[in-house]
BAMIGU-601969 format. One line per 2 residues: their letters; for each residue x, y, z of N, C-alpha, C. Coordinates in steps of 0.1 Angstrom, whole numbers, plus 5000, padded with zeros to 4 digits. Last residue first. Layout:
N
A) X:Y:Z:X:Y:Z:X:Y:Z | ...
This chain:
407
DA) 4827:5219:4849:4818:5220:4837:4809:5232:4838 | 4857:5233:4862:4844:5227:4864:4835:5229:4852
YE) 4881:5245:4861:4879:5235:4851:4865:5228:4853 | 4883:5265:4881:4887:5268:4867:4881:5258:4857
AL) 4873:5253:4904:4867:5266:4900:4870:5268:4885 | 4890:5232:4907:4876:5230:4905:4869:5242:4899
DA) 4915:5245:4911:4913:5237:4899:4898:5234:4896 | 4909:5257:4936:4912:5265:4924:4910:5257:4911
EA) 4906:5234:4952:4895:5243:4950:4897:5252:4938 | 4932:5224:4951:4921:5216:4946:4909:5224:4943
LD) 4946:5245:4962:4949:5240:4949:4937:5233:4943 | 4937:5245:4988:4934:5257:4979:4936:5253:4965
RL) 4948:5221:4997:4933:5223:4997:4929:5234:4987 | 4975:5228:4995:4969:5217:4987:4954:5217:4986
RR) 4977:5248:5014:4978:5251:5000:4973:5240:4991 | 4975:5233:5037:4964:5242:5034:4965:5246:5019
PF) 5001:5221:5036:4989:5213:5035:4976:5221:5031 | 5017:5246:5037:5016:5238:5025:5004:5228:5025
DP) 5022:5263:5057:5010:5265:5050:5008:5255:5039 | 5049:5258:5067:5037:5256:5075:5024:5256:5068
MA) 5075:5247:5057:5065:5253:5049:5051:5251:5056 | 5091:5235:5076:5097:5244:5067:5087:5253:5059
TV) 5073:5220:5091:5082:5228:5098:5088:5239:5089 | 5060:5206:5071:5053:5216:5078:5062:5225:5086
VR) 5081:5188:5064:5076:5197:5054:5069:5209:5061 | 5084:5173:5088:5095:5181:5083:5090:5191:5073
TW) 5058:5161:5090:5063:5169:5101:5074:5178:5096 | 5057:5146:5067:5050:5158:5067:5053:5167:5079
TP) 5090:5133:5057:5078:5133:5066:5070:5146:5065 | 5099:5130:5022:5100:5136:5035:5088:5134:5044
LA) 5103:5099:5005:5097:5112:5006:5097:5117:5020 | 5135:5083:5006:5121:5083:5007:5116:5097:5007
PQ) 5162:5083:4982:5156:5087:4995:5141:5087:4994 | 5177:5056:4966:5167:5067:4964:5161:5071:4978
GS) 5206:5046:4986:5197:5045:4975:5188:5058:4973 | 5224:5037:5007:5213:5047:5009:5202:5046:4998
PD) 5243:5019:4999:5234:5015:5009:5222:5025:5011 | 5256:5010:4971:5249:5022:4975:5239:5019:4986
HH) 5268:4984:4971:5275:4996:4965:5270:5009:4970 | 5249:4969:4984:5262:4969:4989:5270:4981:4984
VA) 5228:4973:4965:5227:4979:4979:5241:4980:4986 | 5239:4959:4944:5236:4973:4942:5235:4980:4956
AG) 5241:4933:4955:5253:4940:4950:5251:4955:4949 | 5213:4928:4959:5222:4929:4970:5235:4936:4967
TE) 5204:4928:4933:5200:4939:4941:5209:4940:4954 | 5217:4904:4925:5219:4916:4918:5216:4928:4926
SI) 5207:4885:4943:5221:4887:4943:5224:4901:4936 | 5179:4887:4938:5184:4889:4951:5199:4892:4951
LE) 5175:4882:4910:5174:4896:4915:5180:4898:4929 | 5177:4855:4909:5188:4863:4903:5187:4877:4908
AF) 5153:4849:4922:5166:4845:4928:5177:4853:4922 | 5134:4857:4904:5135:4864:4917:5148:4861:4923
GE) 5139:4838:4884:5141:4852:4881:5142:4860:4894 | 5131:4815:4898:5145:4816:4893:5148:4830:4889
VA) 5104:4821:4902:5113:4819:4914:5128:4820:4909 | 5095:4821:4876:5094:4833:4884:5104:4832:4896
QE) 5099:4794:4869:5106:4804:4862:5106:4817:4870 | 5081:4781:4886:5095:4779:4887:5103:4789:4880
ES) 5057:4791:4875:5060:4795:4889:5075:4792:4891 | 5057:4779:4850:5058:4793:4851:5062:4798:4865
HR) 5055:4752:4859:5067:4756:4851:5068:4772:4852 | 5029:4751:4870:5041:4749:4879:5054:4754:4872
DY) 5002:4766:4869:5013:4764:4859:5026:4763:4867 | 4971:4756:4878:4984:4759:4884:4995:4756:4873
DL) 4937:4763:4885:4947:4760:4875:4960:4764:4881 | 4920:4748:4913:4926:4759:4906:4936:4755:4895
GN) 4907:4730:4931:4903:4731:4917:4908:4743:4909 | 4917:4727:4956:4907:4738:4954:4903:4739:4940
ML) 4937:4708:4954:4926:4706:4964:4914:4716:4962 | 4954:4720:4936:4947:4708:4933:4935:4705:4942
SD) 4964:4741:4951:4956:4744:4939:4948:4732:4935 | 4978:4728:4971:4967:4736:4975:4958:4739:4963
AH) 4999:4717:4955:4989:4708:4962:4977:4715:4966 | 5011:4740:4946:5006:4731:4937:4995:4722:4943
YQ) 5019:4751:4970:5009:4758:4963:5003:4749:4952 | 5039:4732:4977:5028:4734:4986:5016:4741:4978
RI) 5058:4735:4956:5051:4722:4958:5039:4724:4967 | 5064:4762:4961:5058:4758:4948:5051:4745:4950
AD) 5078:4760:4985:5065:4767:4985:5057:4763:4972 | 5102:4748:4977:5092:4740:4986:5079:4747:4986
QA) 5112:4769:4962:5108:4757:4955:5099:4748:4964 | 5116:4787:4983:5106:4790:4973:5102:4778:4965
LR) 5136:4774:4998:5123:4776:5004:5113:4779:4994 | 5157:4774:4978:5152:4761:4984:5138:4763:4990
LY) 5161:4801:4974:5157:4792:4963:5151:4779:4968 | 5168:4811:5000:5156:4815:4994:5151:4805:4983
AA) 5193:4799:5002:5183:4796:5012:5169:4799:5006 | 5207:4813:4981:5206:4798:4981:5194:4793:4990
QV) 5204:4840:4989:5199:4835:4977:5197:4820:4976 | 5218:4839:5013:5204:4842:5014:5197:4837:5001
TI) 5244:4833:5003:5237:4824:5012:5222:4826:5013 | 5248:4857:4988:5249:4844:4981:5241:4833:4990
FH) 5247:4876:5008:5237:4876:4998:5237:4863:4990 | 5270:4869:5023:5256:4868:5029:5245:4867:5018
GK) 5291:4874:5006:5288:4860:5010:5274:4858:5016 | 5291:4901:5006:5288:4894:4994:5284:4880:4996
SF) 5276:4910:5038:5287:4909:5029:5283:4902:5016 | 5258:4931:5057:5257:4922:5047:5270:4922:5039
VM) 5248:4938:5090:5259:4939:5081:5258:4927:5070 | 5224:4957:5105:5227:4944:5100:5238:4945:5089
GR) 5215:4982:5114:5228:4977:5118:5232:4963:5114 | 5193:4992:5102:5191:4987:5115:5204:4981:5121
ST) 5201:4997:5076:5199:5009:5085:5197:5005:5100 | 5200:4971:5066:5213:4978:5068:5212:4989:5078
LT) 5172:4968:5066:5180:4960:5075:5194:4966:5077 | 5166:4987:5046:5161:4989:5059:5169:4981:5069
RF) 5180:4976:5024:5184:4989:5029:5179:4992:5043 | 5165:4953:5020:5179:4952:5023:5184:4965:5030
LN) 5139:4964:5014:5141:4955:5025:5156:4955:5029 | 5144:4980:4991:5139:4986:5003:5141:4977:5015
AL) 5153:4960:4973:5162:4971:4977:5157:4978:4990 | 5130:4944:4972:5143:4938:4977:5152:4949:4982
ID) 5113:4962:4960:5110:4956:4973:5122:4951:4979 | 5125:4967:4935:5123:4978:4944:5120:4973:4958
RA) 5124:4940:4924:5137:4947:4926:5136:4958:4936 | 5097:4936:4922:5105:4928:4931:5118:4934:4934
MK) 5090:4955:4903:5084:4956:4916:5092:4948:4926 | 5104:4946:4881:5107:4959:4886:5102:4960:4901
ML) 5091:4921:4878:5105:4921:4881:5110:4935:4887 | 5065:4928:4872:5067:4922:4885:5082:4922:4888
GS) 5072:4956:4850:5064:4945:4855:5067:4941:4869 | 5106:4965:4843:5092:4967:4843:5085:4955:4849
TK) 5133:4960:4842:5129:4973:4846:5114:4976:4845 | 5138:4935:4833:5138:4936:4847:5135:4951:4852
DE) 5126:4918:4808:5129:4932:4811:5127:4934:4825 | 5121:4891:4808:5130:4896:4799:5134:4910:4801
LS) 5101:4887:4827:5114:4882:4830:5125:4887:4821 | 5074:4898:4832:5085:4906:4826:5099:4900:4829
LP) 5049:4894:4844:5061:4890:4851:5073:4897:4846 | 5024:4920:4844:5031:4910:4837:5044:4906:4845
QH) 5000:4926:4870:5012:4930:4863:5018:4918:4856 | 4964:4929:4871:4976:4921:4873:4988:4926:4864
KH) 4940:4946:4890:4948:4946:4878:4961:4938:4881 | 4924:4924:4914:4926:4937:4908:4936:4935:4896
DY) 4905:4907:4938:4911:4907:4925:4913:4921:4920 | 4898:4884:4964:4902:4898:4960:4909:4897:4947
LR) 4877:4866:4987:4886:4867:4975:4887:4881:4971 | 4869:4876:5012:4872:4861:5010:4881:4860:4998
AI) 4883:4905:5027:4875:4899:5016:4879:4884:5015 | 4897:4914:5049:4887:4923:5043:4879:4917:5032
DV) 4911:4908:5078:4906:4901:5067:4895:4909:5061 | 4937:4929:5090:4923:4925:5090:4919:4918:5077
QA) 4962:4935:5114:4959:4931:5101:4945:4926:5101 | 4975:4961:5135:4966:4950:5132:4966:4947:5118
VR) 4994:4976:5161:4993:4973:5147:4984:4961:5145 | 5002:4980:5186:4992:4989:5181:4990:4988:5166
KP) 5022:4963:5191:5010:4960:5198:4998:4969:5193 | 5044:4974:5178:5036:4963:5171:5023:4960:5178
ST) 5044:5009:5183:5046:4996:5189:5038:4986:5180 | 5059:5032:5158:5049:5028:5168:5052:5014:5173
NR) 5080:5037:5141:5074:5048:5147:5062:5045:5157 | 5090:5014:5129:5100:5023:5135:5092:5033:5144
FV) 5069:5001:5119:5076:4994:5129:5085:5004:5136 | 5062:5021:5100:5053:5018:5111:5060:5011:5122
EA) 5084:5019:5083:5082:5031:5090:5072:5029:5102 | 5080:4993:5073:5092:4996:5080:5091:5009:5088
LT) 5055:4996:5060:5056:4987:5072:5069:4990:5080 | 5064:5012:5039:5054:5017:5049:5054:5009:5062
GV) 5080:4995:5026:5086:5007:5032:5077:5013:5042 | 5062:4977:5016:5072:4972:5025:5078:4984:5033
EL) 5047:4995:4999:5040:4987:5010:5050:4982:5020 | 5067:5008:4982:5057:5015:4991:5052:5007:5002
GW) 5084:4999:4964:5087:4995:4978:5077:5002:4987 | 5080:5009:4939:5072:4998:4943:5075:4993:4957
DC) 5086:5043:4951:5087:5033:4941:5078:5021:4945 | 5088:5061:4971:5081:5066:4960:5081:5055:4948
PI) 5082:5055:5006:5089:5053:4994:5081:5057:4982 | 5075:5078:5032:5069:5070:5022:5078:5068:5010
RN) 5078:5082:5067:5084:5084:5054:5077:5074:5044 | 5055:5093:5092:5060:5082:5084:5067:5088:5071
SR) 5042:5113:5106:5056:5109:5110:5063:5100:5100 | 5016:5116:5097:5025:5128:5098:5040:5124:5099
AL) 5006:5091:5101:5008:5096:5087:5017:5108:5087 | 5004:5091:5129:5015:5083:5123:5017:5087:5108
LS) 4983:5109:5132:4996:5112:5139:5007:5104:5132 | 4962:5097:5118:4968:5109:5113:4981:5113:5119
SI) 4966:5062:5115:4962:5073:5123:4969:5086:5117 | 4956:5042:5087:4967:5048:5095:4962:5060:5103
AF) 4949:5013:5068:4944:5025:5075:4955:5029:5085 | 4954:5000:5035:4957:5001:5049:4950:5013:5055
EG) 4960:4981:5006:4950:4988:5014:4955:4988:5029 | 4978:4966:4992:4978:4981:4989:4969:4988:4999
AL) 4998:4940:5005:4984:4945:5003:4985:4961:5002 | 5022:4928:5011:5021:4938:4999:5007:4943:4996
PY) 5018:4910:5032:5025:4923:5034:5025:4933:5023 | 4996:4892:5042:4998:4897:5029:5005:4910:5030
RF) 5000:4884:5068:4996:4874:5059:4998:4879:5044 | 5027:4894:5089:5016:4898:5080:5013:4887:5070
SR) 5049:4884:5103:5036:4883:5109:5024:4886:5100 | 5072:4891:5089:5067:4878:5087:5053:4875:5093
LF) 5076:4917:5100:5071:4915:5086:5065:4901:5083 | 5084:4909:5126:5073:4918:5124:5067:4916:5110
VL) 5107:4895:5120:5096:4888:5126:5083:4896:5125 | 5122:4916:5110:5119:4905:5101:5107:4897:5107
YP) 5124:4932:5133:5118:4938:5121:5114:4926:5111 | 5139:4916:5151:5125:4920:5154:5117:4925:5142
DN) 5157:4889:5137:5157:4903:5139:5142:4907:5141 | 5167:4861:5141:5153:4866:5144:5154:4881:5147
GM) 5192:4856:5115:5186:4855:5128:5173:4862:5130 | 5202:4853:5089:5206:4865:5097:5201:4865:5111
VS) 5192:4828:5080:5206:4832:5078:5210:4843:5087 | 5165:4827:5087:5174:4815:5089:5188:4818:5088
IL) 5156:4852:5080:5156:4848:5094:5165:4836:5096 | 5159:4850:5052:5167:4860:5059:5167:4856:5074
AR) 5140:4829:5046:5155:4827:5043:5163:4837:5051 | 5116:4841:5053:5121:4829:5060:5136:4827:5058
LL) 5117:4862:5035:5117:4865:5049:5121:4853:5057 | 5115:4846:5011:5127:4855:5014:5128:4858:5029
PV) 5090:4835:5012:5102:4826:5013:5114:4834:5016 | 5075:4860:5010:5073:4851:5022:5085:4841:5023
VL) 5084:4873:4986:5085:4879:4999:5085:4869:5011 | 5082:4853:4964:5094:4861:4967:5094:4865:4982
LR) 5058:4839:4961:5071:4833:4956:5083:4841:4959 | 5038:4854:4973:5039:4840:4975:5053:4834:4972
VV) 5043:4881:4965:5041:4878:4979:5044:4863:4981 | 5044:4878:4938:5055:4885:4944:5055:4882:4959
RG) 5020:4866:4930:5032:4859:4929:5044:4865:4937 | 4991:4870:4932:5000:4874:4942:5014:4868:4942
HM) 4970:4842:4924:4977:4854:4920:4987:4858:4931 | 4958:4810:4915:4964:4819:4925:4971:4830:4918
RT) 4929:4808:4894:4942:4804:4898:4947:4813:4908 | 4905:4819:4889:4906:4805:4886:4920:4799:4889
TC) 4915:4838:4913:4903:4837:4905:4902:4823:4901 | 4929:4852:4943:4928:4842:4933:4915:4843:4926
RA) 4942:4862:4971:4942:4867:4957:4941:4855:4948 | 4927:4866:5002:4932:4856:4992:4931:4861:4978
YY) 4939:4892:5024:4929:4885:5016:4936:4874:5008 | 4944:4921:5046:4948:4908:5039:4937:4901:5033
AK) 4953:4954:5054:4944:4944:5049:4951:4932:5045 | 4964:4969:5085:4967:4964:5071:4957:4954:5067
CF) 4964:4996:5105:4957:4984:5102:4959:4980:5087 | 4976:5015:5132:4978:5011:5118:4971:4998:5116
QF) 4969:5020:5157:4974:5032:5150:4976:5028:5135 | 4943:5008:5179:4953:5006:5169:4957:5019:5162
DM) 4925:5000:5200:4936:5009:5202:4947:5008:5192 | 4889:4997:5206:4902:4992:5201:4912:5003:5201
GP) 4866:5009:5215:4871:4997:5222:4884:4991:5217 | 4860:5029:5197:4866:5033:5210:4871:5021:5218
HA) 4869:5025:5163:4861:5020:5174:4867:5023:5187 | 4887:5033:5143:4877:5043:5149:4870:5038:5161
MP) 4904:5012:5136:4910:5025:5140:4900:5034:5147 | 4887:4991:5130:4897:4989:5141:4904:5002:5145
LA) 4871:5003:5109:4866:5001:5122:4876:4998:5133 | 4885:5004:5084:4884:5016:5092:4880:5013:5107
LR) 4885:4978:5073:4898:4985:5075:4896:4997:5085 | 4858:4973:5072:4866:4964:5080:4880:4970:5082
VL) 4849:4993:5055:4844:4992:5069:4853:4984:5077 | 4861:4986:5031:4864:4999:5037:4861:4998:5052
MG) 4849:4962:5026:4863:4962:5026:4868:4975:5034 | 4822:4968:5024:4826:4960:5035:4841:4960:5037
ND) 4818:4980:4999:4821:4989:5011:4825:4981:5023 | 4835:4961:4975:4823:4964:4981:4827:4972:4994
YN) 4851:4951:4944:4850:4960:4956:4836:4960:4961 | 4864:4935:4925:4852:4930:4932:4850:4938:4945
EI) 4885:4949:4914:4874:4945:4905:4862:4939:4912 | 4902:4978:4922:4897:4966:4928:4884:4961:4920
DG) 4915:5001:4915:4913:4991:4905:4908:4978:4910 | 4923:5019:4934:4912:5023:4926:4909:5013:4915
DQ) 4930:5010:4969:4934:5010:4954:4921:5014:4946 | 4928:5030:4998:4923:5019:4989:4928:5021:4975
LV) 4936:5041:5030:4940:5040:5016:4934:5028:5009 | 4923:5062:5054:4922:5048:5048:4926:5049:5034
FA) 4933:5079:5083:4931:5079:5068:4931:5064:5064 | 4920:5095:5112:4927:5084:5106:4924:5085:5091
QL) 4909:5119:5121:4918:5111:5130:4925:5100:5124 | 4902:5152:5113:4903:5138:5108:4913:5131:5116
RP) 4904:5178:5122:4893:5169:5127:4896:5155:5124 | 4923:5192:5109:4927:5186:5122:4916:5177:5128
DA) 4931:5192:5077:4919:5192:5085:4922:5185:5098 | 4956:5188:5066:4951:5202:5067:4938:5203:5075
LL) 4958:5161:5062:4964:5167:5074:4960:5182:5076 | 4949:5158:5036:4940:5154:5047:4945:5160:5061
FG) 4972:5166:5022:4959:5172:5019:4949:5170:5031 | 4991:5148:5030:4992:5162:5033:4979:5170:5032
FA) 4979:5124:5020:4981:5126:5034:4983:5140:5038 | 4982:5130:4992:4968:5129:4999:4969:5130:5014
FW) 5009:5130:4989:5002:5143:4987:4988:5142:4993 | 5014:5103:4994:5020:5113:5002:5013:5126:5001
VA) 5000:5091:4973:4996:5088:4986:5001:5099:4996 | 5016:5100:4952:5002:5103:4952:4996:5102:4966
RG) 5041:5089:4957:5039:5103:4958:5025:5107:4959 | 5034:5061:4954:5039:5066:4966:5037:5081:4968
KG) 5026:5060:4927:5016:5058:4937:5021:5064:4951 | 5044:5085:4909:5039:5072:4912:5030:5072:4923
PV) 5074:5104:4902:5060:5102:4902:5056:5088:4905 | 5100:5120:4919:5096:5107:4913:5081:5105:4914
SV) 5105:5144:4932:5105:5144:4918:5100:5131:4911 | 5109:5154:4957:5096:5148:4954:5094:5146:4939
NF) 5130:5164:4979:5131:5156:4967:5118:5149:4966 | 5132:5197:4991:5125:5184:4992:5125:5177:4979
GA) 5142:5223:4988:5151:5212:4992:5145:5199:4994 | 5126:5243:4979:5128:5243:4993:5137:5231:4998
AD) 5124:5235:4952:5132:5247:4955:5135:5248:4970 | 5106:5214:4955:5120:5212:4951:5129:5223:4954
LD) 5083:5228:4963:5089:5218:4972:5104:5215:4968 | 5079:5242:4939:5082:5250:4952:5088:5240:4962
AL) 5074:5222:4921:5085:5230:4919:5089:5238:4932 | 5049:5213:4932:5061:5204:4932:5074:5212:4930
AE) 5033:5235:4927:5036:5231:4941:5048:5222:4941 | 5034:5234:4899:5039:5246:4906:5042:5243:4920
CG) 5020:5211:4894:5034:5212:4890:5041:5223:4897 | 4995:5218:4904:5002:5207:4910:5017:5208:4907
RP) 4988:5238:4885:4990:5242:4900:4998:5231:4907 | 4988:5222:4861:4996:5234:4863:4999:5238:4877
GD) 4986:5187:4871:4981:5199:4865:4990:5211:4867 | 4994:5165:4885:5002:5168:4872:4996:5180:4865
TW) 4978:5162:4907:4992:5165:4909:5000:5169:4897 | 4948:5171:4917:4955:5169:4904:4969:5172:4905
LL) 4925:5160:4937:4938:5166:4938:4946:5162:4925 | 4892:5164:4945:4901:5159:4934:4914:5167:4935
KA) 4871:5153:4971:4880:5163:4966:4890:5157:4956 | 4839:5146:4982:4850:5142:4973:4858:5154:4969
RD) 4818:5159:4995:4829:5153:5004:4841:5147:4995 | 4800:5166:4976:4810:5176:4981:4821:5170:4989
GL) 4796:5135:4958:4791:5148:4963:4803:5157:4967 | 4799:5111:4946:4803:5112:4960:4800:5126:4966
PA) 4792:5113:4919:4783:5106:4928:4787:5108:4943 | 4816:5125:4907:4804:5133:4911:4795:5126:4920
IR) 4837:5112:4897:4836:5111:4911:4824:5119:4916 | 4834:5116:4869:4833:5102:4874:4831:5102:4889
RR) 4839:5143:4866:4826:5138:4863:4824:5124:4869 | 4866:5145:4873:4856:5152:4881:4842:5147:4878
AE) 4877:5129:4853:4878:5125:4867:4868:5132:4876 | 4872:5147:4831:4866:5133:4832:4866:5128:4846
VY) 4888:5168:4839:4874:5170:4837:4866:5157:4838 | 4914:5156:4838:4908:5162:4851:4893:5163:4850
DD) 4916:5149:4812:4917:5139:4822:4911:5144:4835 | 4915:5173:4799:4904:5164:4797:4904:5153:4807
VS) 4939:5184:4806:4927:5190:4813:4915:5180:4811 | 4965:5161:4811:4956:5167:4802:4944:5172:4810
DA) 4982:5145:4825:4986:5158:4823:4977:5166:4814 | 4986:5120:4848:4975:5126:4839:4978:5141:4837
RN) 4998:5108:4870:5001:5104:4856:4990:5108:4846 | 4970:5112:4892:4984:5113:4889:4986:5106:4875
LV) 4946:5123:4914:4948:5120:4899:4962:5122:4896 | 4933:5113:4942:4946:5118:4937:4947:5114:4923
VV) 4906:5120:4960:4910:5112:4949:4922:5119:4943 | 4896:5120:4993:4905:5127:4983:4910:5117:4973
AT) 4868:5123:5011:4874:5114:5002:4883:5122:4992 | 4857:5127:5044:4864:5133:5032:4870:5123:5024
DV) 4842:5109:5060:4840:5124:5061:4845:5131:5048 | 4823:5081:5056:4835:5087:5052:4833:5103:5052
YD) 4798:5072:5062:4808:5072:5073:4821:5078:5069 | 4783:5068:5040:4782:5081:5047:4791:5082:5059
AS) 4785:5053:5013:4794:5052:5025:4794:5065:5033 | 4772:5055:4989:4764:5052:5001:4772:5052:5014
AL) 4793:5059:4971:4783:5069:4972:4774:5067:4985 | 4808:5036:4969:4812:5046:4980:4801:5057:4981
SE) 4797:5024:4946:4795:5018:4960:4798:5028:4971 | 4805:5042:4927:4791:5039:4928:4788:5033:4942
II) 4833:5039:4929:4826:5052:4932:4812:5050:4935 | 4836:5012:4921:4840:5016:4934:4833:5029:4938
QG) 4827:5014:4894:4820:5005:4904:4824:5009:4918 | 4847:5030:4884:4833:5035:4884:4825:5027:4894
FP) 4869:5013:4887:4869:5026:4894:4854:5031:4895 | 4864:4991:4870:4864:4990:4884:4863:5003:4892
AA) 4865:5003:4842:4852:4999:4849:4853:4997:4864 | 4887:5031:4838:4883:5017:4837:4871:5014:4846
RM) 4894:5057:4841:4885:5054:4830:4880:5040:4830 | 4913:5055:4861:4901:5063:4864:4890:5061:4853
DS) 4934:5042:4849:4926:5035:4859:4913:5042:4862 | 4944:5062:4832:4938:5050:4826:4929:5043:4837
AT) 4952:5082:4850:4942:5085:4840:4936:5073:4834 | 4954:5066:4883:4960:5072:4871:4949:5075:4861
VP) 4946:5073:4917:4943:5067:4904:4951:5074:4893 | 4941:5069:4952:4950:5073:4941:4947:5066:4928
LV) 4921:5077:4976:4920:5069:4964:4929:5074:4953 | 4916:5078:5010:4925:5082:4999:4923:5072:4988
LG) 4894:5092:5034:4896:5081:5024:4906:5086:5013 | 4893:5100:5069:4894:5104:5055:4898:5092:5046
IP) 4870:5100:5097:4881:5094:5089:4881:5100:5075 | 4864:5111:5130:4862:5112:5116:4874:5106:5108
FE) 4853:5101:5157:4866:5098:5151:4864:5099:5136 | 4828:5106:5166:4839:5111:5175:4853:5109:5168
AV) 4815:5095:5146:4809:5107:5151:4820:5114:5160 | 4825:5070:5140:4831:5082:5133:4825:5095:5138
AK) 4810:5052:5155:4824:5055:5159:4829:5068:5153 | 4786:5050:5142:4786:5055:5155:4800:5060:5159
RL) 4795:5039:5118:4787:5052:5118:4788:5058:5132 | 4805:5014:5127:4814:5025:5122:4807:5038:5122
ME) 4782:5001:5134:4792:5003:5144:4801:5014:5140 | 4770:5000:5109:4764:5007:5119:4773:5010:5131
EL) 4788:4982:5096:4786:4996:5091:4780:5005:5102 | 4784:4959:5111:4797:4965:5111:4796:4980:5106
TA) 4757:4953:5103:4761:4955:5117:4774:4963:5118 | 4760:4949:5075:4752:4960:5080:4755:4963:5095
SD) 4776:4926:5073:4782:4939:5069:4774:4951:5075 | 4773:4903:5101:4769:4908:5087:4775:4922:5085
TL) 4793:4879:5116:4788:4893:5117:4785:4898:5103 | 4805:4855:5110:4794:4855:5121:4788:4869:5122
GL) 4828:4850:5096:4815:4849:5089:4803:4849:5099 | 4852:4856:5106:4847:4843:5109:4833:4840:5103
DH) 4878:4873:5097:4864:4873:5093:4858:4859:5095 | 4901:4885:5122:4896:4875:5112:4881:4878:5108
LT) 4928:4903:5129:4913:4904:5130:4907:4896:5119 | 4957:4899:5146:4950:4895:5134:4935:4895:5137
TI) 4983:4920:5159:4969:4915:5161:4963:4911:5147 | 5018:4912:5160:5007:4921:5157:4994:4913:5159
PG) 5038:4894:5167:5036:4905:5176:5024:4914:5172 | 5027:4860:5159:5036:4871:5158:5031:4882:5167
RQ) 4994:4849:5154:5008:4846:5153:5016:4859:5152 | 4964:4836:5163:4972:4848:5164:4987:4844:5164
AF) 4937:4820:5147:4950:4820:5151:4957:4833:5152 | 4911:4815:5138:4913:4826:5148:4927:4825:5154
DP) 4896:4811:5106:4904:4806:5117:4906:4818:5127 | 4885:4814:5077:4878:4811:5089:4887:4804:5100
M) 4890:4841:5058:4898:4829:5062:4893:4825:5076
């Protein structure tokens, strides 16, 4: 996105098209000599077998600036899944570690955490990322971790480089760096960001006032981007939601645990595409409606924990303000699509907004009834206090699985 505007309390790092990828890669190679980084790739059994993951691994084979790459295999309970994943990540060599959370040893580790009083029973991307952070924290050399999705269809190493460099470069001082990009093919994607999160944040600010956390969230161009880089110190201190609220919940923890001055967002791609979720208007327990519900619950509960008081009337007002702002956004996106030759289904967008609006009042009522909700995963600081050897155990687990199931 060729502009250089800085808006809000965080730093925006643009891609002005003036520096080639090779130059940035060389800068990162020099930086990681003193600032080693780890890479996190969470994948399910189905994603691991899909074409995008293979292309990502093929590209990462040349990324010699990555010290350790931990691939977290989750939602996979078959030895065949493990063996296939091991085969597919072989191009990365010894620096690739496969952590199988659903294998016998992974399940035993989960049981021990549960017995110690840690609630880690909900599977999903959040738990996979949490395990990966613990795995990497066992190596005190690693200074930052970079999280990337395993289903990016147009991946190239420049995405990784642009995420990692703001963390590793000695001339910068960031503890957290979030990706942003334009999600479109022949049409605009990212409906939950475009049609829910952005107008909702504007509505909340108009109704509840300029709360610093809302202003912080509003500063991100793509707050639901799955890719980010985080310092090892912050990864140790952050709580991670285990549902679709992972991205918003992570930003809430970053806001809580560090200064916005040490937070950046970086343009990692002109266009970006990955697997698309169905809207699922008829079934609010799946698809984008489930994602939207989890995001709303996380956002409302975070604001409640900051002392913001919501009555039933507040949620009705927020819903009304959101609906007006989201409908205005549809008009804007329609015009933008026309100018860029994109397909635009205005009726479908209107239906999505109406569905999201219903969720605001429904989720608000649920939060009003239960302000705490599903607890986030514990911080690694807390886990290590109770179980000092657990991160090392994750390393041993991966090595034992490799020894038993290697071809």
